[in-house]
C-alpha positions as CSV (number, residue, x, y, z in Angstrom):
1,M,5.7,-26.5,9.6
2,E,5.9,-26.6,5.8
3,S,9.3,-25.8,4.2
4,Q,9.4,-22.8,1.9
5,R,11.5,-22.3,-1.2
6,H,14.2,-19.6,-1.1
7,S,14.6,-17.1,-3.9
8,A,17.9,-16.1,-5.5
9,S,18.0,-13.3,-2.9
10,G,17.9,-15.9,-0.2
11,L,14.5,-14.8,1.1
12,T,11.6,-17.3,1.5
13,E,8.4,-16.6,-0.4
14,T,6.8,-15.3,2.8
15,E,9.7,-12.9,3.4
16,I,9.3,-11.7,-0.2
17,V,5.6,-11.0,0.3
18,E,6.4,-9.1,3.5
19,A,9.2,-7.1,1.9
20,L,7.0,-6.2,-1.1
21,G,4.2,-5.0,1.2
22,R,6.5,-2.8,3.2
23,E,8.3,-1.5,0.1
24,F,5.1,-0.6,-1.7
25,F,4.1,1.8,1.1
26,Q,7.7,3.0,1.7
27,A,7.9,4.0,-2.0
28,L,4.5,5.7,-1.7
29,D,5.8,7.6,1.4
30,A,9.0,8.6,-0.5
31,R,6.9,9.7,-3.4
32,D,9.1,7.6,-5.7
33,P,7.1,6.4,-8.7
34,R,9.9,4.2,-10.0
35,R,10.3,2.4,-6.7
36,L,6.6,2.0,-6.5
37,R,6.4,0.6,-10.1
38,N,9.2,-1.9,-9.2
39,T,7.0,-3.6,-6.7
40,L,4.2,-4.3,-9.2
41,A,3.8,-6.9,-11.9
42,A,3.0,-5.3,-15.3
43,N,-0.6,-6.6,-15.2
44,A,-1.2,-5.7,-11.5
45,T,-4.6,-4.4,-10.3
46,F,-5.6,-2.0,-7.5
47,R,-8.9,-1.5,-5.9
48,A,-9.4,1.1,-3.2
49,H,-12.3,-1.0,-1.8
50,P,-13.2,-4.6,-2.3
51,H,-16.0,-4.0,-4.8
52,S,-14.7,-0.8,-6.5
53,A,-13.6,-0.8,-10.1
54,P,-10.0,-2.0,-10.6
55,I,-7.2,0.2,-11.7
56,R,-4.8,-1.5,-14.1
57,P,-2.2,-2.1,-15.4
58,A,0.8,-1.2,-13.1
59,D,1.6,2.1,-14.9
60,E,-2.0,3.3,-14.2
61,I,-1.7,2.3,-10.6
62,V,1.4,4.4,-10.3
63,A,-0.3,7.3,-11.9
64,Y,-3.3,6.9,-9.5
65,F,-1.0,7.0,-6.5
66,G,0.7,10.1,-8.0
67,T,-2.6,11.9,-7.6
68,V,-3.0,10.5,-4.1
69,V,0.3,11.9,-2.9
70,S,-0.3,15.2,-4.6
71,S,-3.6,15.5,-2.7
72,Y,-1.9,14.9,0.6
73,P,1.5,16.6,0.1
74,N,2.5,16.4,3.8
75,A,1.1,13.0,4.6
76,H,3.2,10.0,5.6
77,W,2.5,6.3,5.1
78,D,3.8,4.1,7.9
79,V,3.5,0.3,7.8
80,T,2.7,-0.9,11.3
81,D,2.4,-4.7,10.6
82,V,2.5,-7.3,7.9
83,I,0.9,-10.7,8.1
84,A,2.4,-12.7,5.2
85,A,1.9,-16.1,3.5
86,P,3.8,-17.4,0.5
87,D,1.5,-15.7,-2.0
88,R,-0.4,-13.0,-0.1
89,G,-0.2,-10.6,2.7
90,A,-2.2,-8.2,4.8
91,V,-0.4,-4.9,5.3
92,Q,-1.6,-2.6,8.1
93,F,-0.5,1.0,7.8
94,V,-1.2,4.4,9.1
95,I,-1.6,7.6,7.1
96,R,-0.5,10.7,9.1
97,E,-0.8,14.3,8.1
98,Y,-0.2,17.3,10.4
99,S,-3.0,19.9,10.5
100,A,-1.8,23.3,11.5
101,R,-5.4,24.4,12.0
102,Q,-6.1,21.6,14.4
103,G,-2.6,21.6,16.0
104,R,-2.3,17.9,15.7
105,E,-1.8,15.0,13.3
106,R,-4.8,13.5,11.4
107,I,-4.5,9.8,11.4
108,S,-6.2,7.0,9.4
109,E,-5.5,3.3,10.1
110,Q,-6.0,1.1,7.0
111,V,-5.3,-2.4,5.7
112,A,-4.3,-3.5,2.2
113,V,-4.4,-7.1,1.1
114,I,-1.8,-7.9,-1.5
115,R,-1.3,-11.0,-3.7
116,V,2.1,-11.8,-5.1
117,S,3.3,-13.9,-8.0
118,G,6.8,-14.1,-9.5
119,G,8.3,-11.8,-6.9
120,K,5.9,-8.9,-7.8
121,I,2.6,-7.6,-6.4
122,V,-0.2,-8.7,-8.8
123,S,-3.2,-7.3,-6.7
124,V,-3.8,-4.7,-4.0
125,V,-7.2,-4.3,-2.4
126,G,-7.7,-1.6,0.2
127,Y,-9.9,-1.9,3.3
128,Y,-10.7,1.2,5.3
129,D,-13.6,3.2,6.7
130,S,-14.1,5.8,3.9
131,A,-16.6,7.8,5.9
132,E,-14.1,8.1,8.8
133,F,-11.3,9.0,6.4
134,Q,-13.4,11.8,4.8
135,R,-14.4,13.1,8.2
136,V,-10.8,13.2,9.5
137,F,-9.1,14.4,6.4
138,W,-11.6,16.6,4.6
139,E,-14.4,17.8,7.0
140,T,-12.3,19.0,9.9
141,D,-10.2,21.6,8.2
């Protein structure tokens, strides 16, 4: 197994990637734009899907997610797994929102692939079934 460098915090590069992946979604769940911005490099990009137009820089990404959390005021983002390497990671997460009309939670499982450089996220690409998300979150209420 290859040895990894440790940062000033004592974390390996892989541990930093995992921590950043988790923190990005915890900040989103907490609706904390400063915390979210702190995970991102200034020149970061975000794409909701692999071939969608990128949103950049970091401040625009934070603004975008501000509209997302406003659209889903009762939703929660829970990280369920992170597979990390020294410069990238796959973050599996669940979006949950209770529907009083349905009497149950609406759930969407998704994945985001992140790339990290210099201790910050430089790229986020989302992977999810957009038709399923629309059906579960928009067409059932």
